[in-house]
C-alpha positions in Angstrom: 1.2 45.3 14.5 1.2 43.6 11.1 2.1 40.1 9.8 3.6 39.3 6.5 1.9 36.8 4.1 4.8 34.4 4.4 4.7 34.4 8.2 1.0 33.9 8.2 1.3 31.0 5.7 3.9 29.5 8.0 1.5 29.7 11.0 -1.3 28.0 9.0 1.2 25.2 8.0 2.1 24.9 11.7 -1.5 24.5 12.6 -2.1 21.9 9.9 1.0 19.9 11.0 -0.1 20.1 14.7 -3.5 18.6 13.8 -2.1 15.9 11.6 0.7 14.8 14.0 -1.6 12.6 16.2 -3.3 10.5 13.4 -0.1 10.2 11.4 1.8 9.2 14.5 -0.8 6.6 15.2 -0.3 5.2 11.7 3.4 4.8 12.3 2.8 3.2 15.7 0.3 0.8 14.2 2.6 -0.3 11.5 5.4 -0.9 14.0 3.0 -3.1 16.1 1.8 -4.9 13.1 5.3 -5.8 12.1 6.0 -7.5 15.5 2.5 -9.0 16.2 1.7 -12.6 15.3 -1.6 -13.1 17.1 -4.4 -13.0 14.5 -6.8 -11.2 16.7 -4.3 -8.5 17.6 -3.3 -8.1 14.0 -6.9 -7.5 13.1 -7.2 -4.9 15.8 -4.0 -3.2 14.5 -5.6 -3.1 11.0 -8.7 -1.5 12.4 -6.6 1.2 14.2 -4.6 1.8 11.0 -7.8 2.2 9.0 -9.2 4.6 11.6 -6.0 6.7 11.6 -5.9 6.8 7.8 -9.5 8.0 7.7 -8.8 10.7 10.3 -5.8 11.9 8.4 -7.6 12.0 5.1 -10.6 13.9 6.7 -8.3 16.5 8.2 -6.4 17.0 5.0 -9.7 17.5 3.0 -11.0 20.0 5.6 -7.8 22.1 5.7 -7.4 22.0 2.0 -10.7 23.8 1.6 -10.4 25.9 4.8 -6.8 27.1 4.3 -5.9 26.2 0.7 -7.1 26.8 -2.8 -9.5 23.8 -3.1 -12.9 24.2 -4.8 -11.7 24.8 -8.4 -10.4 27.8 -10.2 -13.7 29.8 -10.1 -14.7 32.5 -7.6 -17.5 30.4 -6.1 -17.8 27.1 -4.3 -20.7 24.6 -3.9 -21.5 24.8 -0.1 -22.0 21.0 -0.2 -18.2 20.7 -0.4 -18.0 22.6 2.9 -20.7 20.4 4.4 -18.8 17.2 3.5 -15.6 18.7 4.9 -17.2 19.5 8.2 -18.9 16.1 8.4 -15.6 14.4 7.9 -14.0 16.5 10.7 -16.8 15.7 13.1 -16.9 12.0 12.3 -13.4 11.5 13.7 -14.3 12.3 17.4 -18.0 11.1 17.0 -19.1 13.4 19.8 -20.7 16.3 17.9 -23.6 16.3 15.5 -24.0 18.7 12.6 -27.1 20.7 11.7 -26.9 22.1 8.2 -29.1 25.0 7.2 -27.4 26.3 4.0 -29.6 26.2 0.9 -27.4 28.4 -1.4 -26.3 26.9 -4.7 -22.9 28.6 -4.5 -20.9 30.8 -2.1 -17.9 33.0 -2.7 -14.6 31.3 -1.8 -13.8 33.7 1.0 -17.2 33.1 2.6 -16.7 29.3 2.5 -13.3 29.8 4.2 -15.0 31.9 6.9 -17.7 29.3 7.4 -15.2 26.4 7.6 -12.9 28.2 10.0 -15.8 29.4 12.2 -17.0 25.7 12.3 -13.4 24.6 13.3 -13.2 27.1 16.1 -16.7 26.4 17.3 -16.2 22.7 17.3 -13.0 23.0 19.4 -14.9 25.1 21.9 -17.3 22.2 22.4 -15.1 20.5 24.9 -17.4 17.6 25.6 -19.2 17.5 22.3 -22.8 18.6 21.5 -24.5 20.0 18.4 -23.0 22.4 15.8 -25.5 24.2 13.6 -24.4 26.0 10.5 -26.5 28.4 8.5 -26.0 30.9 5.7 -28.2 33.1 3.6 -28.2 36.2 1.4 -29.9 39.3 2.6 -29.9 42.7 0.8 -26.6 42.0 -0.9 -25.0 40.6 2.3 -24.1 37.0 2.9 -24.8 36.2 6.6 -23.1 33.2 8.2 -24.1 31.8 11.6 -22.5 28.9 13.5 -24.3 27.9 16.7 -23.0 25.4 19.2 -24.8 23.8 22.2 -23.2 21.4 24.7 -22.5 20.6 28.3 -19.2 22.5 28.4 -18.2 25.3 26.1 -14.8 27.0 26.4 -13.6 29.7 24.0 -10.1 31.1 24.5 -10.4 34.9 25.1 -7.6 35.5 22.7 -9.5 33.6 20.0 -12.6 35.7 20.7 -10.6 38.9 20.5 -8.9 37.9 17.3 -12.2 36.9 15.7 -13.9 40.2 16.5 -11.0 42.7 16.6 -8.3 41.2 14.4 -4.6 41.9 14.9 -3.8 44.0 18.0 -0.8 44.2 20.2 -0.5 40.4 20.6 1.1 38.6 17.6 -0.8 35.9 15.6 0.1 32.4 16.8 -0.7 29.0 15.2 -3.6 28.5 17.6 -5.1 31.9 16.6 -4.3 31.7 12.9 -7.8 30.5 11.9 -9.5 33.3 13.9 -7.2 35.9 12.2 -8.1 34.4 8.8 -11.8 34.7 9.6 -11.5 38.4 10.7 -9.3 39.4 7.7 -11.6 37.8 5.1 -14.7 39.3 6.6 -13.3 42.8 6.8 -11.8 42.6 3.3 -15.3 41.9 2.1 -16.7 44.9 3.9 -18.2 42.8 6.8 -17.6 41.9 10.4 -17.5 39.0 12.8 -19.5 38.8 16.0 -19.4 36.3 18.9 -22.1 36.1 21.5 -21.4 36.8 25.1 -20.7 33.7 27.3 -23.9 31.8 28.2 -24.6 28.4 29.7 -24.3 25.6 27.1 -24.7 27.8 24.0 -22.6 30.1 21.9 -23.2 31.8 18.5 -20.6 32.9 16.0 -21.7 35.2 13.1 -20.1 36.9 10.1 -21.5 39.2 7.4 -19.8 39.7 4.0 -20.6 40.9 0.5 -22.6 38.3 -1.3 -20.8 38.8 -4.6 
């Protein structure tokens, strides 16, 4: 089974819209409440909710622009600190997961940054009740090795996401919920690499990808 670039772009757009629907909807609801509210204390609370929803929307847009789009300039490499800032913004919205950053590289190829970000996205969603998300990357013998490790009281990874990450497109079509996993697998294999996911274990899971360093 194959998927056209147009259809895949549509799935990524669907995923982005799905994630933005909640904070943007909250903005709309907050504005409607603010228009009818006269109590100063309630108006202040409405403003706080509006500010929170605006931050969440902006953080998600920044993350998806780098993870799915062409952010990071016109060159072939990206400063990993941009990826760190994007992940920190994503995690700050729920305030239930802490980030450990172990990437000391000055630059990374754009495809590798997208792999790192999308692995972090998938791993964070698997942390149902929050926990820790550690991200590492290093060059080794011409290969760029990326590792995302999660620890938490409850970890759930959809079997279809696992299969899409490690095996790519099979008999089942790509859906909006598996688009990020398909992107990771495609980018890794186009760069002569592979994606691995550890076997289910209590409170811990590791995602890894290897790609050409240049």
